C-alpha positions in Angstrom: 0.4 -9.9 6.5 -3.0 -8.8 5.6 -4.9 -7.6 8.8 -7.9 -9.9 8.0 -5.7 -12.9 7.3 -3.6 -12.2 10.5 -6.8 -12.1 12.5 -8.2 -15.3 11.0 -4.7 -17.1 11.7 -4.5 -15.9 15.2 -8.2 -16.7 16.0 -7.6 -20.3 14.4 -4.6 -21.0 16.8 -6.1 -19.2 19.9 -9.5 -21.0 19.7 -8.2 -24.5 20.0 -5.7 -23.5 22.8 -8.7 -22.2 24.8 -10.6 -25.4 24.2 -7.7 -27.6 25.1 -7.1 -25.6 28.3 -10.7 -25.7 29.3 -10.7 -29.5 28.8 -7.5 -30.0 30.8 -8.7 -27.7 33.7 -12.2 -29.2 33.8 -11.6 -32.8 33.3 -8.0 -33.3 34.2 -7.7 -30.9 37.1 -11.4 -31.1 38.5 -11.8 -27.2 38.3 -15.2 -25.7 38.2 -16.7 -24.8 35.1 -16.3 -21.0 35.7 -12.7 -21.2 36.6 -12.0 -23.7 33.7 -13.6 -21.1 31.5 -11.6 -18.2 32.9 -8.3 -20.2 32.5 -9.4 -21.0 29.0 -10.3 -17.4 28.1 -6.8 -16.1 29.7 -4.8 -18.7 27.7 -6.6 -18.1 24.5 -6.0 -14.3 25.1 -2.4 -14.7 25.8 -2.0 -16.9 22.7 -4.0 -14.5 20.4 -2.0 -11.3 21.6 1.4 -13.0 21.7 0.9 -14.0 18.1 0.0 -10.4 17.1 3.2 -9.1 18.9 5.3 -11.9 17.1 3.8 -11.1 13.7 4.3 -7.4 14.1 7.9 -7.9 15.3 8.6 -10.2 12.4 7.0 -7.7 10.0 9.1 -4.8 11.2 12.4 -6.9 11.1 11.5 -8.0 7.6 11.2 -4.3 6.4 14.0 -3.0 8.5 11.9 -0.6 10.5 11.7 0.5 14.2 8.3 0.8 16.0 8.5 4.5 16.0 9.4 4.6 12.2 6.3 2.3 11.5 4.0 4.4 13.7 5.2 7.5 11.9 4.6 5.9 8.5 1.2 4.5 9.5 0.0 8.0 10.7 1.0 9.5 7.3 -0.7 6.8 5.4 -3.8 7.3 7.4 -3.7 11.0 6.7 -3.0 10.3 3.0 -6.2 8.0 2.9 -8.3 10.9 4.0 -6.8 13.1 1.3 -7.2 10.5 -1.4 -10.9 9.9 -0.6 -11.5 13.7 -0.8 -9.6 13.9 -4.0 -11.5 10.9 -5.6 -14.8 12.9 -4.8 -13.4 16.1 -6.3 -12.1 14.5 -9.5 -15.3 12.7 -10.3 -17.3 15.8 -9.5 -15.5 17.7 -12.4 -17.6 18.3 -15.4 -15.2 17.9 -18.1 -15.5 14.8 -20.2 -12.3 15.3 -22.3 -10.0 15.2 -19.1 -11.9 12.2 -17.6 -9.2 9.7 -18.8 -6.5 11.9 -17.4 -8.2 12.1 -14.0 -8.8 8.4 -13.8 -5.2 7.8 -14.6 -4.0 10.3 -12.1 -6.1 8.6 -9.3 -4.9 5.1 -10.3 -1.3 6.2 -10.0 -1.8 7.9 -6.6 -3.7 4.7 -5.2 -0.8 2.6 -6.5 1.7 4.6 -4.6 -0.5 4.3 -1.4 -1.1 0.6 -1.9 2.7 -0.1 -2.3 3.6 2.0 0.7 1.0 0.2 2.8 2.2 -3.3 1.8 6.0 -2.4 2.1 6.1 0.7 4.5 9.8 1.3 3.7 8.8 2.4 0.4 7.1 5.4 2.1 10.6 7.1 2.3 10.9 6.9 -1.4 7.5 8.8 -1.9 8.0 11.4 0.8 7.8 14.2 -1.7 4.6 12.7 -3.1 3.1 12.6 0.4 4.2 15.9 1.7 3.9 18.1 -1.3 2.5 16.7 -4.6 -0.6 15.0 -3.2 -1.6 18.2 -1.4 -1.1 20.2 -4.6 -3.2 17.8 -6.4 -5.9 17.8 -3.9 -6.1 21.5 -3.5 -6.2 22.2 -7.2 -8.9 19.4 -7.8 -11.2 20.7 -5.1 -10.9 24.3 -6.4 -11.3 23.2 -10.0 -14.4 21.1 -9.1 -15.8 24.2 -7.2 -15.3 26.6 -10.0 -16.6 24.1 -12.7 -19.8 23.8 -10.8 -20.7 27.3 -11.1 -23.9 28.1 -13.0 -22.5 31.0 -15.0 -19.0 31.7 -16.3 -17.1 34.5 -17.8 -13.7 35.0 -19.6 -11.7 35.3 -16.3 -13.3 32.2 -14.8 -12.8 30.2 -18.0 -9.1 31.2 -18.2 -8.7 30.1 -14.4 -10.4 26.7 -15.3 -8.0 26.2 -18.3 -4.8 27.1 -16.4 -6.0 24.9 -13.4 -6.5 21.9 -15.8 -3.2 22.6 -17.5 -1.5 22.5 -14.1 -3.2 19.2 -13.1 -2.1 17.6 -16.3 1.5 18.8 -15.4 1.0 17.3 -11.8 -0.1 14.0 -13.3 3.3 13.8 -15.0 5.0 14.6 -11.6 2.9 11.8 -9.8 3.9 9.4 -12.6 7.5 10.3 -11.9 6.8 9.7 -8.1 5.4 6.2 -8.9 8.5 5.2 -11.0 10.7 6.4 -8.2 8.9 4.2 -5.8 9.4 1.2 -8.1 13.0 2.3 -9.2 14.7 -0.7 -7.2 12.2 -3.1 -8.7 12.8 -1.9 -12.2 16.6 -2.1 -11.4 16.3 -5.6 -10.3 14.1 -6.6 -13.2 16.8 -5.1 -15.7 19.4 -7.1 -13.9 17.4 -10.4 -14.0 16.8 -9.8 -17.8 20.6 -9.3 -18.4 21.3 -12.5 -16.6 18.7 -14.4 -18.5 20.1 -13.0 -21.8 23.6 -14.0 -20.8 22.6 -17.4 -20.0 20.5 -17.8 -23.3 23.6 -16.6 -25.2 25.8 -19.3 -23.5 23.3 -22.0 -24.2 23.2 -21.0 -27.8 26.9 -21.1 -28.0 27.3 -24.7 -26.7 26.2 -26.5 -30.0 28.7 -24.7 -32.0 31.5 -25.8 -29.6 30.2 -29.3 -29.6 30.5 -29.4 -33.5 34.1 -27.9 -33.4 35.1 -30.9 -31.0 33.8 -33.4 -33.5 
């Protein structure tokens, strides 16, 4: 569940619980205003944090993860966020109009992998090569390219380095595209299976009128 939605739901349940406990304590049990408020806050806090634990446990169970695995994945996704922000800054500081479309597409695919891994943490394991190798390579090359392309004067050697770096970035874009397809491979297989089932059902339905005519 989205963090903000989870917060809203937990608050929406905890707040009425606090009010109910306060009313029961103050009017039903003749407690003081201060003591009733303390009971209400304690009850609300317990409900709020209990729901948080329940939601997290259900989330981990749904995705087949242990707390240790989830913590490990979250740490790596947080590190990746920092790298992606640096990469975005580097890619859009490169002064090369012809490669702009490629850079936008590269960043879009990288953000898609990150978004999928956040939403369904188990996908992280299908993208380990991306997170531990390809993302670092793209970031390092992009920052170096941005730095070199910002130099006021160039020479043949620098131009050659810029050309080779851009060519390598293009190759890495293809690598990242394969990473994205690998992350989505199970979904693609499931979709192809559903298409085959649907085609088979349609074929059977189309054959029914012919069989009816034969019976007549």
